[in-house]
C-alpha positions in Angstrom: -26.8 4.5 33.7 -25.2 7.5 32.1 -22.0 6.1 33.6 -22.6 3.0 32.0 -23.4 4.4 28.7 -20.2 6.3 29.0 -18.3 3.3 28.9 -20.1 1.8 26.1 -20.1 4.6 23.8 -16.5 4.5 22.4 -16.9 0.7 22.0 -20.3 1.6 19.6 -17.8 3.9 17.7 -15.5 1.4 17.3 -17.8 -1.1 15.9 -19.2 1.5 13.6 -16.0 2.5 12.3 -15.1 -0.8 11.7 -18.0 -1.3 9.4 -17.2 2.2 7.7 -14.0 0.5 7.0 -15.6 -2.6 5.3 -18.0 -0.4 3.6 -18.0 3.5 3.7 -21.2 5.0 4.3 -22.4 8.0 6.2 -24.8 6.0 8.4 -21.7 4.2 10.1 -20.0 7.7 10.4 -23.3 8.9 12.1 -23.4 6.1 14.5 -19.8 6.5 15.4 -20.4 10.1 16.4 -23.2 9.1 18.3 -21.5 6.6 20.3 -18.6 9.2 21.1 -21.0 11.7 22.1 -22.7 9.3 24.6 -19.2 8.4 26.0 -18.3 12.1 26.3 -21.9 12.7 28.1 -21.1 9.9 30.2 -18.0 11.7 31.9 -14.5 11.5 31.3 -13.1 12.7 34.5 -12.9 9.2 36.1 -11.7 7.5 32.7 -7.8 6.7 32.7 -5.3 7.9 30.6 -5.5 4.7 28.1 -9.3 5.1 27.8 -9.3 9.1 26.8 -6.4 8.3 24.4 -8.1 5.5 22.6 -11.3 7.8 22.6 -9.4 10.8 21.0 -8.1 8.2 18.4 -11.7 7.2 17.6 -12.8 10.9 17.2 -10.1 11.4 14.8 -11.1 8.5 12.9 -14.5 9.8 12.8 -13.0 13.1 11.2 -10.9 11.1 8.7 -14.0 9.2 7.5 -15.8 12.8 7.2 -12.9 13.9 5.1 -12.5 11.1 3.1 -16.1 10.8 2.0 -15.8 14.8 1.3 -12.6 14.1 -0.9 -14.7 11.4 -3.0 -17.6 13.2 -3.3 -15.4 16.2 -4.8 -13.5 14.1 -7.0 -16.3 12.8 -8.5 -18.0 15.9 -9.1 -14.9 17.6 -10.7 -13.7 14.6 -12.4 -12.3 16.5 -15.6 -10.9 19.4 -14.0 -9.2 16.8 -11.2 -7.7 14.9 -14.1 -6.5 17.9 -16.4 -4.2 19.0 -13.3 -2.9 15.5 -12.7 -2.4 14.7 -16.2 -0.2 18.3 -16.5 1.6 17.2 -13.1 2.3 13.7 -14.1 3.4 14.8 -17.8 6.1 17.1 -16.7 7.3 14.3 -14.5 7.0 12.0 -17.3 9.2 14.2 -19.5 11.8 14.5 -16.8 12.1 10.6 -16.4 11.9 10.0 -20.1 15.1 12.3 -20.6 16.9 10.7 -18.0 16.8 7.3 -19.4 18.1 8.5 -22.5 20.9 10.2 -20.6 21.8 7.1 -18.7 21.9 4.9 -22.2 24.1 7.5 -23.6 26.7 7.6 -20.7 26.7 3.9 -20.5 27.3 3.4 -24.3 30.0 6.1 -24.5 31.7 4.8 -21.3 31.8 1.5 -22.7 32.8 2.7 -26.3 35.8 4.6 -24.6 37.0 1.6 -22.6 36.4 -1.0 -25.5 40.2 -1.8 -25.6 40.1 -2.8 -21.8 37.5 -5.5 -22.5 39.8 -8.0 -24.7 40.0 -10.6 -21.8 37.6 -12.7 -20.3 38.7 -11.6 -16.9 37.6 -7.9 -17.6 33.6 -8.6 -17.4 33.4 -7.3 -14.1 34.2 -4.0 -15.4 31.2 -3.9 -17.7 29.1 -5.1 -15.1 30.1 -2.1 -13.0 29.5 0.2 -15.7 26.0 -1.1 -16.0 25.1 -0.9 -12.3 26.6 2.7 -12.4 24.2 3.9 -15.0 21.0 1.7 -14.3 20.7 0.3 -17.9 19.0 -3.1 -18.6 21.8 -4.5 -20.9 25.2 -3.7 -22.2 27.0 -5.2 -25.3 30.1 -4.7 -27.3 30.2 -5.8 -30.8 32.8 -5.7 -33.4 33.0 -4.1 -36.7 31.5 -7.2 -38.4 28.5 -7.2 -35.9 29.9 -10.1 -33.9 29.5 -9.9 -29.9 32.3 -9.5 -28.1 31.3 -9.1 -24.6 27.7 -8.9 -22.9 26.2 -8.2 -19.4 22.5 -7.8 -18.2 19.4 -9.1 -19.4 18.0 -8.6 -23.1 14.4 -10.7 -23.9 14.6 -11.4 -27.6 17.2 -10.6 -30.4 19.2 -7.6 -30.4 17.7 -5.8 -34.1 20.7 -6.1 -36.4 20.6 -2.4 -37.1 21.4 -1.9 -33.9 24.1 -4.4 -33.7 26.0 -2.4 -36.5 25.2 1.0 -35.2 23.4 2.2 -38.0 21.6 5.0 -36.0 22.7 6.5 -32.4 19.0 6.2 -31.0 16.4 3.5 -31.8 13.4 2.2 -30.1 12.1 -1.3 -31.2 8.8 -2.9 -30.4 9.6 -6.6 -29.7 6.7 -9.1 -29.5 6.4 -9.0 -25.6 8.7 -6.0 -24.9 9.9 -2.5 -26.0 13.5 -1.3 -25.9 15.3 1.7 -26.1 19.0 1.5 -27.6 21.7 3.8 -27.5 24.7 3.1 -29.7 28.3 4.4 -29.5 31.2 3.7 -31.9 34.4 2.5 -30.9 37.9 3.4 -31.9 38.4 0.0 -33.8 35.0 0.2 -35.6 33.1 -1.7 -33.0 29.6 -0.9 -31.6 28.8 -0.2 -27.9 25.1 -0.8 -27.1 23.0 0.4 -24.2 19.6 -1.2 -24.1 16.6 0.1 -21.7 13.4 -1.8 -21.2 10.9 0.5 -21.8 7.6 -1.5 -21.7 6.3 -5.1 -21.3 3.1 -6.5 -22.1 3.1 -9.1 -19.3 0.6 -8.9 -16.7 1.6 -6.4 -14.0 2.1 -9.1 -11.3 5.0 -10.4 -13.4 6.3 -7.2 -15.6 6.7 -5.1 -12.4 9.5 -7.4 -11.6 11.3 -6.9 -14.6 12.2 -3.4 -13.9 10.6 -1.7 -17.2 10.3 2.0 -17.4 6.4 1.6 -17.5 6.0 -0.5 -14.1 8.8 1.9 -12.3 6.7 4.7 -13.5 3.6 3.3 -12.0 5.3 2.8 -8.4 6.5 6.3 -8.7 3.5 8.3 -9.5 0.6 5.7 -9.6 -0.5 6.2 -13.2 -0.2 3.9 -16.1 1.6 4.8 -19.1 1.4 3.4 -23.0 4.3 3.8 -25.4 3.3 4.6 -29.2 6.0 4.6 -31.3 4.0 5.5 -34.6 1.5 8.3 -35.3 -1.2 9.3 -32.6 -4.3 10.7 -33.0 -4.0 13.3 -30.1 -0.1 14.2 -30.3 -0.9 17.5 -28.1 -1.9 15.2 -25.0 1.1 13.1 -25.1 4.6 13.2 -23.6 7.7 12.1 -25.9 11.3 10.9 -25.9 13.1 14.1 -27.4 16.4 13.5 -29.0 19.2 16.0 -29.1 18.4 17.1 -32.4 14.7 18.0 -31.4 13.0 14.9 -33.1 10.9 13.0 -31.2 11.8 8.9 -31.0 8.6 7.8 -29.5 5.5 9.2 -28.0 3.9 8.0 -24.6 0.5 8.5 -23.4 -0.6 9.0 -19.7 -3.9 6.4 -19.6 -6.8 8.0 -18.1 -8.5 5.9 -15.3 -11.9 5.4 -14.7 -13.5 7.9 -12.2 -14.9 5.1 -10.2 -11.6 3.1 -9.8 -9.6 6.6 -9.0 -12.2 7.3 -6.4 -12.1 3.6 -4.7 -8.1 4.0 -5.0 -8.5 7.4 -2.8 -11.1 5.8 -0.3 -8.7 2.8 0.2 -5.9 5.1 1.5 -8.2 6.7 4.2 -9.4 3.0 4.8 -6.3 2.0 5.8 -5.6 5.2 7.9 -8.8 4.7 9.9 -8.5 0.8 10.4 -4.7 1.2 11.8 -6.1 4.0 14.4 -8.8 1.5 15.2 -6.3 -1.2 16.1 -4.6 1.2 18.4 -7.8 2.4 19.8 -9.0 -1.3 20.7 -6.1 -1.8 22.4 -6.0 1.4 24.5 -9.7 0.6 25.2 -9.2 -2.8 26.4 -6.3 -2.0 28.7 -8.1 1.3 30.1 -11.4 -0.6 30.9 -12.9 -1.1 34.3 -12.3 -4.6 35.2 -16.0 -5.8 34.5 -17.2 -8.8 32.5 -18.9 -6.2 30.5 -15.6 -4.6 29.4 -14.4 -7.9 28.6 -17.3 -8.7 26.1 -17.3 -5.5 24.6 -13.4 -6.0 23.9 -14.0 -9.4 22.2 -16.9 -8.0 20.3 -14.7 -5.2 18.9 -11.8 -7.5 18.4 -14.0 -9.9 16.3 -15.1 -6.7 14.3 -11.8 -5.7 13.4 -10.9 -8.9 12.5 -13.8 -9.3 10.2 -13.4 -6.1 8.6 -10.1 -4.3 8.7 -8.6 -4.2 5.0 -5.4 -6.4 5.4 -5.5 -7.1 1.9 -4.2 -3.7 0.8 -0.9 -4.7 2.7 1.6 -5.7 -0.2 2.1 -9.5 0.0 -0.9 -10.3 1.8 -3.4 -10.1 -1.2 -3.3 -13.8 -2.1 -4.4 -14.8 1.7 -7.4 -12.4 1.5 -8.4 -13.2 -2.0 -12.0 -14.6 -2.2 -11.6 -16.6 -5.6 -8.5 -18.5 -4.2 -10.7 -20.1 -1.4 -14.1 -21.3 -0.7 -15.8 -23.9 1.9 -18.0 -26.2 0.1 -21.1 -26.0 2.3 -20.8 -22.1 2.4 -23.5 -19.8 1.0 -21.9 -17.9 -1.8 -23.4 -14.7 -0.3 -21.2 -15.1 2.8 -18.0 -16.1 0.7 -14.5 -15.4 2.5 -10.9 -15.6 2.1 -8.5 -18.3 3.7 -6.7 -15.1 5.7 -10.2 -13.8 6.8 -11.2 -17.1 8.2 -8.1 -17.9 9.8 -8.0 -14.3 11.5 -11.8 -14.6 12.7 -10.6 -18.1 14.2 -7.7 -16.7 16.1 -9.8 -13.7 17.3 -12.6 -16.0 18.3 -10.4 -18.2 20.4 -8.4 -14.9 21.7 -11.6 -13.6 22.9 -12.8 -16.8 24.2 -9.8 -17.2 26.5 -10.0 -13.6 27.7 -13.6 -14.0 28.6 -12.6 -16.7 30.8 -10.4 -14.7 33.0 -12.7 -11.8 33.4 -14.3 -11.0 36.8 -17.7 -13.0 37.1 -20.7 -10.9 37.0 -22.0 -10.5 41.0 -25.4 -11.7 41.9 -28.3 -9.1 42.2 -28.8 -9.5 45.9 -27.6 -11.2 49.0 -24.2 -11.8 50.8 -22.6 -13.4 47.8 -23.3 -9.9 46.2 -21.7 -8.3 49.0 -18.6 -10.6 48.9 -18.4 -10.4 45.1 -18.4 -6.5 45.2 -15.7 -6.6 48.0 -13.7 -8.9 45.9 -13.9 -6.4 42.8 -12.6 -3.6 44.9 -9.8 -5.3 46.1 -8.9 -6.4 42.6 -9.1 -2.7 41.3 -6.8 -1.5 44.2 -3.2 -0.7 43.4 -0.9 -3.0 45.0 0.4 -0.3 47.6 -3.1 0.4 48.3 -3.6 -3.3 49.1 -0.7 -3.4 51.3 -1.8 -0.3 53.3 -5.3 -2.0 53.8 -3.7 -5.3 55.1 -1.3 -3.3 57.5 -4.4 -1.1 58.9 -6.2 -4.4 59.5 -3.6 -6.3 61.1 -3.2 -3.1 63.6 
């Protein structure tokens, strides 16, 4: 009995951790710890390397779950202190990135203005493309002294303001209906104007706006924090970063938006969930390979695979979100309480078919008594022997 519990214990831990991944809670971690305790008490000397390795990964997963619960609890209890430190850290990074945007715009506009005489012909367009690619600005344009466009490269959504076309100011920021642009201008020797435009913000949804290369979306990818650009006066200027011009003036202010405490806790917990679920996939494979050739092992492996298919948060992988969005797919007769996504349903069907096929190849269960039980157990013993030992037994019987 202890030996049987020793084999079952890690599977109990794997199932419990699968439930924790789906809905983090302390009872799931308690059951997982109990399962591993039973597995250790059942003995580990006779276990193989694969089985022990899978058990170690499960122990690490339990510890990760405990650390995740502790981190989320500390975050919730000390939210104001945490955000004050986080805001200071991100604010410093934001200031650096804003000044880098300004410097790249200055370098692009100045280089274009110095080479204005080289852009008289249409064949010279690749040169302006090289300048834009070198400095990473959204768009570059060259206007003549009358404000007529001579050459252009890049993407600019909306009309360039007339003040920018004539180069009235060296620096300018304009909020268009859906976009906000930072402009840097430079005068050419013949009185023309070179303009470098940087897309700073967009009001388009994040799924669309993130593909436009605006500064706000890139900063979100870099730090995980949302920002809001405010070109006018703000009620809380001491809590803002800003784009500081060479003369010391601020062109606009940027506010780091404070997230909701529950959303940030869910975000932190999500990273731990994905880490534990990755370990569960590896642990399942090791336990399935390292288990004894019994039908019970196949049953537990199949059940564990089904639990992983049902609860592993694959929706956190970039690009798979639509497949695991419950609002995009629904079975007509399915109860709303059991609603699942198309990706989850397909994964469960695949897991069910794979588990069924695996169970058909497992060793049959031996009868409780009689000659058939002896023959069955003898056949099992031969199946467990390595190939070299089988050959040795055959030669001994032949001699």
